[in-house]
ZATOR-191189 format. One record per residue (C-alpha): residue number from 0; x, z, y. Coordinates in steps of 0.5 Angstrom, whole numbers, plus 500, padded with zeros to 3 digits. Example, Ala and Ser with C-alpha at 12.3 -4.5 7.8 and 13.67 -1.06 7.14 Angstrom:
<lumtis>
   n   X   Z   Y
   0 525 516 491
   1 527 514 498
</lumtis>
This chain:
<lumtis>
   n   X   Z   Y
   0 394 518 010
   1 400 514 009
   2 395 508 010
   3 395 511 017
   4 402 513 019
   5 404 506 018
   6 400 503 022
   7 402 508 027
   8 409 506 025
   9 407 498 025
  10 403 500 033
  11 411 504 036
  12 414 497 032
  13 410 492 038
  14 410 497 043
  15 418 498 043
  16 419 490 043
  17 415 489 049
  18 419 495 053
  19 425 491 050
  20 422 484 052
  21 420 488 059
  22 426 490 060
  23 430 484 058
  24 426 480 064
  25 428 485 069
  26 436 485 068
  27 434 476 067
  28 431 476 073
  29 436 481 077
  30 441 476 075
  31 439 470 077
  32 437 473 085
  33 444 475 085
  34 446 468 083
  35 441 464 088
  36 444 469 094
  37 451 468 093
  38 450 460 091
  39 446 461 099
  40 451 464 101
  41 446 466 107
  42 441 471 103
  43 437 467 105
  44 433 467 098
  45 432 460 098
  46 433 458 090
  47 440 453 089
  48 437 450 084
  49 433 444 088
  50 428 449 088
  51 427 450 081
  52 423 457 079
  53 424 459 073
  54 419 463 069
  55 420 469 063
  56 416 468 058
  57 415 472 053
  58 411 472 045
  59 409 480 044
  60 410 478 036
  61 416 477 036
  62 421 482 035
  63 425 484 041
  64 430 479 044
  65 432 476 049
  66 427 472 054
  67 426 465 054
  68 426 461 061
  69 421 455 061
  70 423 452 069
  71 416 450 072
  72 415 445 076
  73 413 447 083
  74 408 444 087
  75 407 443 093
  76 400 443 096
  77 400 437 103
  78 398 440 109
  79 392 437 111
  80 392 435 119
  81 386 434 123
  82 386 430 128
  83 379 430 132
  84 378 423 136
  85 378 423 143
  86 371 424 147
  87 370 419 151
  88 368 420 158
  89 361 418 159
  90 360 417 167
  91 355 418 171
  92 351 409 172
  93 352 407 180
  94 345 406 181
  95 347 398 184
  96 346 397 192
  97 339 393 193
  98 340 386 195
  99 339 384 202
 100 334 382 207
 101 337 374 207
 102 337 375 199
 103 330 377 198
 104 326 373 204
 105 330 367 201
 106 327 369 194
 107 319 370 197
 108 321 363 200
 109 321 360 195
 110 316 364 191
 111 310 363 196
 112 309 355 196
 113 312 354 188
 114 304 360 187
 115 301 357 193
 116 301 351 189
 117 301 351 181
 118 296 358 182
 119 292 357 188
 120 285 360 185
 121 290 368 182
 122 296 368 188
 123 294 370 194
 124 299 372 198
 125 307 374 197
 126 312 379 202
 127 318 382 202
 128 320 389 202
 129 326 390 204
 130 327 396 204
 131 326 396 196
 132 330 389 196
 133 325 386 192
 134 320 381 192
 135 310 383 193
 136 306 378 190
 137 299 379 190
 138 295 376 186
 139 289 376 181
 140 289 382 175
 141 290 377 169
 142 293 371 170
 143 301 374 166
 144 302 366 168
 145 302 368 174
 146 308 373 174
 147 312 369 169
 148 312 363 173
 149 314 368 180
 150 320 372 176
 151 322 365 175
 152 322 363 183
 153 325 370 184
 154 332 367 181
 155 334 375 179
 156 330 379 185
 157 326 384 184
 158 319 382 183
 159 312 388 185
 160 305 385 184
 161 299 388 187
 162 292 386 185
 163 288 383 190
 164 281 381 192
 165 281 374 193
 166 286 367 193
 167 289 364 197
 168 285 358 196
 169 279 361 197
 170 282 366 202
 171 284 359 206
 172 278 357 206
 173 274 362 209
 174 280 362 214
 175 277 355 216
 176 269 357 216
 177 270 362 221
 178 275 357 226
 179 269 353 227
 180 265 358 228
 181 268 360 234
 182 263 357 239
 183 257 360 234
 184 260 366 235
 185 261 366 243
 186 254 364 242
 187 253 371 239
 188 258 375 245
 189 263 375 240
 190 270 372 243
 191 275 371 237
 192 283 373 239
 193 286 370 232
 194 283 369 225
 195 288 369 219
 196 288 370 212
 197 290 378 209
 198 295 380 203
 199 287 379 199
 200 288 386 196
 201 282 387 200
 202 279 382 204
 203 280 375 205
 204 281 374 212
 205 282 379 218
 206 277 377 224
 207 281 380 231
 208 275 380 237
 209 276 384 244
 210 272 390 241
 211 272 391 233
 212 267 395 233
 213 262 396 227
 214 256 393 230
 215 261 387 230
 216 264 388 223
 217 256 387 221
 218 254 381 223
 219 260 378 220
 220 258 381 213
 221 251 377 214
 222 255 371 216
 223 260 371 210
 224 258 376 205
 225 260 384 206
 226 268 386 205
 227 270 378 206
 228 271 380 213
 229 275 384 216
 230 274 386 223
 231 279 388 228
 232 281 390 235
 233 285 385 238
 234 287 385 245
 235 287 377 245
 236 292 372 248
 237 294 370 255
 238 290 363 257
 239 285 366 251
</lumtis>
């Protein structure tokens, strides 16, 4: 029983000490606040001790007595400022204007003789695409050297390539043969108006006659080979 009473007194004593410490801490904080307010002069509540905050600590094992004040450093957390980089404004590219007719025509004048001399069996013809601002080269497929030489001679002008059936040399030879057969065709009742080479895409030569009939086409197919010559109707010129 006595032991129990002693334990009760011991607990009671500790609680009293803590109560005294708590009361002293409250009084001390109130005094500090009053002193800070009078030092600031405006009642803003800003501590006068250069931003130092006093923390009241008490040891629960100690007897009732004045509480100790330990200055605690004030740490300021830096505010991170994130600067958003400016987003570049991308403008849609303006399509470049195709080169003029003079530029494209000059390119054709460079490309045609260069390819005709270097690749007479693979190159067929060259033309100017004025609307597209480019050079069109007709050549037999499977000849990358012709394409490379055409781009080089074009000097920056765009070049498009179209497959052809015949090269420039073979078309020239057939044209000469048809011209030499003028008397023969007159005997057949066919008057030649003109003989010219095409771009090589479908036929080797174009022959203009008075009629341009299917019968005349069959005659030319029989003499020069099917599809080698395209017979077209054409009005004869003056003096023909």
